[in-house]
Structure formats: C-alpha cells, structure tokens
N, C-alpha and C positions, 0 to 999 in steps of 0.2 A: 371881684377877684376870681370867684369860681367860674364865672362866665368867661373870663379872659383865658383861664387855663383850659376850658372846654373848647374854645375857639382854636387855641394853639394845637390841642390834640387833634381836633378835626382837620385843621390844616396839614398837620403832619401825616395824618392817615390819607387825606386826599393826595398829598404830595407823593407819598409812597405808592399809592394806587396808580398815579399818573406815570411815575417812574417805572412801575411794574408793567403797566400797559404799554409804555414806550419800548421797554426791553422785550416784552413778549412779541410786540409788533415787529421790532427790528430784527431780533434774533430767531424768531419763530414763524409768525405769519408771513412777514415780508422777507424772509431769509432768501437769499439769491443762490441760484444754482451756479457753481463755479467751474464745472468741468467741460469736457467736449460735448458737442451736440449728441443727444442720444434719443432713441425711441423707446417709449414705454408701450409694450404690446400686451393687451389683455385678451386672451383667446376665449372662445365660447366654452362654457362649462366651468369657468373660474368660480371659486368661492371668495368670500371676503378676506379670508386668510391668504389665499392665493394672490389676491391683488395687493395685499400688504407686502408679501414677499417679493412680487414682481417689481413693485416700486422701489424697495430697498435694494434689490440686485441691480436694477437699472440706474438708479439715482444716487446710490450710496446710502449706507445705513442711517446717517444723520438726516440728511435732506429728504431721502425717501421716506423715513419714518414720519417726519413732519407732514409731508404731502399726504401720506396714507391717513393720518389722524384728521387732517382738514377735510380730505375727501369723505371720510366717514361722517364727520359733523355736518357736512353739507348734504347728507342723504344719498351719497354715492352708492350705487348697487353694481355688482359684477355684470349683470346682464345689460344695464343701461350704459355701462362704461366699456363694453367690449369694443375693441378697436386699437388703432396705433396712433400715438401722440408724440410729436416731436418736441423735445425740451431743449432749449438753447441756453447758452450762458447768460446769466442776468435775469432769467425768468424767476419770479418769486414763487414761494410754496403755495400761497393762496391762489394765485393765477393758474398754476399748473393743476392744483387740486380741483378748482372750479371747472377748468376745461375738460378734465377727464370725467368729473361727475356728471356733466352735462352731455358727454358723448360727442364733443366737437373734435372729430378726428382730423389729423393732418393728412392730406393726400399723400400717396406714395407715387414715385416715378418709376415706371417700368421701362427700362431702356435695353434693347437688345440689338446686336449686330455682329458680324463676323462669326456666324454659327453655321456649322455643317448639318448637324442632325436636329430633327424636330424634338427629339428627346432632350437635347441640351436646352431648348427653349423651355420645355416642361420643368426641367431641373431649376432653371433660373426663376421661373414663376414660383416654384415651391420655396425659393429663398426670399422672395419678395412679399408674397401674400400669406394669408392665414392657411389657406389650403395647401396641400402637398402636390408633388409632381404626378402622382397616380391619379389624383382627382382631376388635374389638368388634362391628362391624356384621356381619361374617361369622357370628360366634357368635349374634348376634341372629336372623339369618335361620334358622339351624339350630334354635335353641332355641324361639324364640317362634312360628315357623311350625308347629313340631310341636304346639304348644299350641293351634293354631287361629287365631292372630292373622294378619291380613294385614299387609303392610308398613306400610300407612296407619294400622293400629291399634297399632303398637308403643308409642306414647306412652300407651296405655291399659293397658299391661302393667306399668307401673312407678309408683311413688309417690315423690315427693320426700321425702328424709329423710336421716339420717346413718347410714351403714353402716361397719362395720369389717372389714377384710380384711388379707391379706398382699400386699405388692407383687408377689410372684411368683404369685399366684393366677391361674388360667386364666380367659380372658374368659367361657367358657361357664358356669363356676362362679359368677362375679360376677353374670351375668345371671340365672341360676337362683335365686340367693338373693334378688335384688331382686325378681323376679317372684313368689317365694314370699311375700314380705312383702305384696305387693299382694293375693295370694290370700287371705292370712290376714285382711287388712283387710276383704275382701268376705265377711264372715260371713253366716249364715242371716238375721240380722235386717236387714242392709242389702240383701241379695238380695230379701227379701220386700218391702222398701220400694220398690225398683226395679221389681219386678213389679207392684205396686199402681199404679205410674205408667205401666205399659205399656212399660217400658224394660228393656233389658239393661244389665248393668254397663258394657260398652263404650259404649253410647249415653249413659249418665250421664256418663262421662268426657268425651264429646264436648260435651255441653251445659255441663258445668262448665268446660271449656276456653274455650267461647265467652263465658260469663259472666265469666270472669277477664279476657278481653280487652276486653269491653264496659265493665267497671267496675273501677276500682281501689279502690272503696270496699267493704271486706269485708262490711259490714252490708247492702249493697245487692244483693250477688250472688245470694242466694237469690230475691229478687224478680224479678230479671232472668232467672234460670233458669226460674222458673214462667211467665213471659211466653212463653218459647219453647216450653215444654211446652203451653201453651194454644194456640199457633199450630199445633203438630203435631196436637193433638187436633181442631182445627177444619179440618185439611187445608190450612192456609195455608202459603205459602212462608215460610221463616224470615226471609229478607231481613236476615241479620245482616252488618253492615259489616265486622266482624273477619275474616269468612271471605273477603271480597274482598281484603283485605290479605294473607292468607295465600296466596291464589291468585296474587296479583301478586308476592309476596315483597318488596313495598315496604312494610315495617313502619313506616317513619317518616312516611308520609302522614298528614296531619291532617284532610284533607277528602275524602270519598268523592264522586267525580264520576260522572255518568251513563255516561261512557265506560268507567269501571272495571266497571260493571255488565254490560258486554258481554263480559267476559273468558270465554273458553271453558275452563271448568275444572269438575270435579266439586265443587270447593269453592265455586263461585258459588251461594250460596243464593238469589239473586234469580232465576236462571234454572232451577235444579235443585230439584225437590221434596224434601222430607224433610231429614234430617240429611246432613251431608258424610260422606265415607267414613271419616274418622278425626278424632281431636282436633287442634286447631289449636295446642295447647301441651300441656305435661305438667302436668296439673291437680293442685292441692294436695288433700290429704285433707280439709281443712276445707271447701273449695269443694264437693267431692263429697258430703260430709254436708249441706251447705247445699242442694244440688239435691234430695237425698232428703227433707229436712225442709222444703222451701220452702213458705211459707205460701200458702194458696189466695187467688187473686184473679182478676179477670176482664179484666185489662189485655191487650191484644194489640199495642199500639204503644208505642214509647219513643223519646225523643230527648234528646240531651245538653242539660243546662240551660245557659241563656244566661249564667249567672254563672261558668261554667267551674270550678264547684266539684268536678267529677268525679261528681256525682250526675246523675240523669236525671228528665225529666218523663214520666209514664206516661199513657196514654190508652186509653179503651175504644173510641172511634170514630175513623174516619179524619179526620173534620172537626176533632175536638179535636187530633188529631196534627198536622194541617196547621197549626194555629195555633202549636203548640209549635215545629214545625220551622221556620216562618217567623221566629219570634223568635230562634231559635238561628242561622240563616243571616245574619240582620241583625247579630248579634254577631260572627260570623266576618268579615263584610264590613268591620265597623268596625275590626277588628284587622288587616285586611289578610291574613288567612289564606285561602290558595287551595288 
C-alpha cells in the first residue's frame, strides 16, 4: 500500500517536472522572437550589464531578458560577443543567445551610390559600422594617400556598389577592400581606353562626375563627357556649371549667375584651365564606362533644353549656342526661376 502511494507521488512529481520542463522550454528557452528583424550590436568595452541592457533595448524587455540570461548561462562574455547579430522573427531565445555567446556575427551590407562628397561616404560608413566617420576619414588619409591619391581625389578611389563586411571590421580594412574593387575595375582594357583619350583613370572619374551632375539622363552622359573631352583637346576652358555648384557648396541652385563665375576656387572651371583637382561626386561605374566608350562628335557647347526634359541642346559654334541659351533663359524667366 505504501509502495503504491510512493509510486503515485513519484509519478506526480515526475509529471510536474515534465510539465515544468515543457513550459520552461516552450515559454523561455525556445520562446520565439515576434517582432521586426533587428540587429543586436555589442560594442567594444561593453560590460555584462551593458550587454543585458543592449539585448533588452533591442529585443524587448521580456525576450531580451531571456536571451541575456541564457547568454550568461552559456558563458557569454562581452569581449567574445562584441559584434552585430541579426535577429529575425521566429528565432528562439536559445539560438540567439548561443549565436551571440559564440560571437557568430551576421555580416553587414555596405551599399552606397548617388553621393557627391566623400564625407557623405564617411558619414554613411559611421552609421553602418562600429567605428565613426572621423575614424573612416583618418583611415582614408592613411590608406589612400599612401596609394598616391590627393584628398581631392579620394572620390576617384572608390566605386559605388554593395559590399559585405563585419560590423567590427576596422576602417582601414573597409577602405582597402573598397579601393581594391576600384583597382580591379580598372583593368588593362579600361586603362588602354583612358590612355587613348589622353586621360588617367582619375581624370576619367572627374569627367564622369561632371557628366553625372550635368545630366540625369543616362543615355546622354557619354555625349556630355565627349563634349568636355573635346574642350580639353582644344585647350578650351571646361566652363562646367556643376563645378561652380561644387565650389559654392550650393547644390540646390537652379540657375548659374555671372556672380557665381567669380568664385575663387580650383573647382571654378570658368576661371581655371583644365580639369578641377578631383571629382565633384562619386561617379558610377556605368558612367565611367560611358566616358571611355563615348561616341565621337565635334560639339563643344551645350545648354539645357527649354522643355526641361533633362536633355541638352548641343552646338558646334558659339553662335548656335547663344541661340540655344537664349531660348533656355526665356523658359527660366517664364517659370520665374532665378
């Protein structure tokens, strides 16, 4: 009789333990993350308490607290867990905790395009990586200067694209890989094309950057680029309006005035001969190829079309150009654009 009661009690205890284990597993260890994808970023110098707070802030107090406890139970350390970890809906607490405890970072994608200033690239890098924009600029000075680039030419050392890194990568390694991608782009075929035009790769980047600023029509940019090559070949001043915008840093101006042409700047291609000292934006690979493969023509003047289509009227003589320019300025006046 006593043995039967003991067996019942043992069975009840085992049953309760099983239920408890089931509940702990379901609602704690294997609890699923239910919100939008998020990154847990643990920077250098964090303490265990910092990691606890970071997890709760990123994942929510309840789920983050479970992950933090499981991370600690698995021997997680702040130094070993430094990094960035992507958590997706459905990921359970144990899996997340184990991933972070073992330092299995999720790579980050660094995509950039449509940028004018190299400092904009630095700012974006500072938002993607653990390091800040100042560290990126300092690493640029050390890395790119050693490769022979002047600060004005830094934009010619990179190509817009999507790159994959780890959040904790050093800025010097990020810059090195990006510039190596640019170097691979400049294969012998492209270098031969540039040489045939009498240009260095850096000069091609400069012309491409001007063409991008001049026209938002992809199919027109090679024609624009060839016009500036023609002007260089003839010893004419480029007189490129986008370089005045760059010199003034007034990128929103819609009408270039004679006063702007008096700006004292090496980027003023009205008063300074030849190309400016560096690109006025980070040119796309397609535009660079457009410069290298630009169709031959004998135009040396251009003016925005009066229909505001984004295209330009091209001219061989100044008299033709004056007619086109007058038509465009009348259109500006009609729209009240000053």
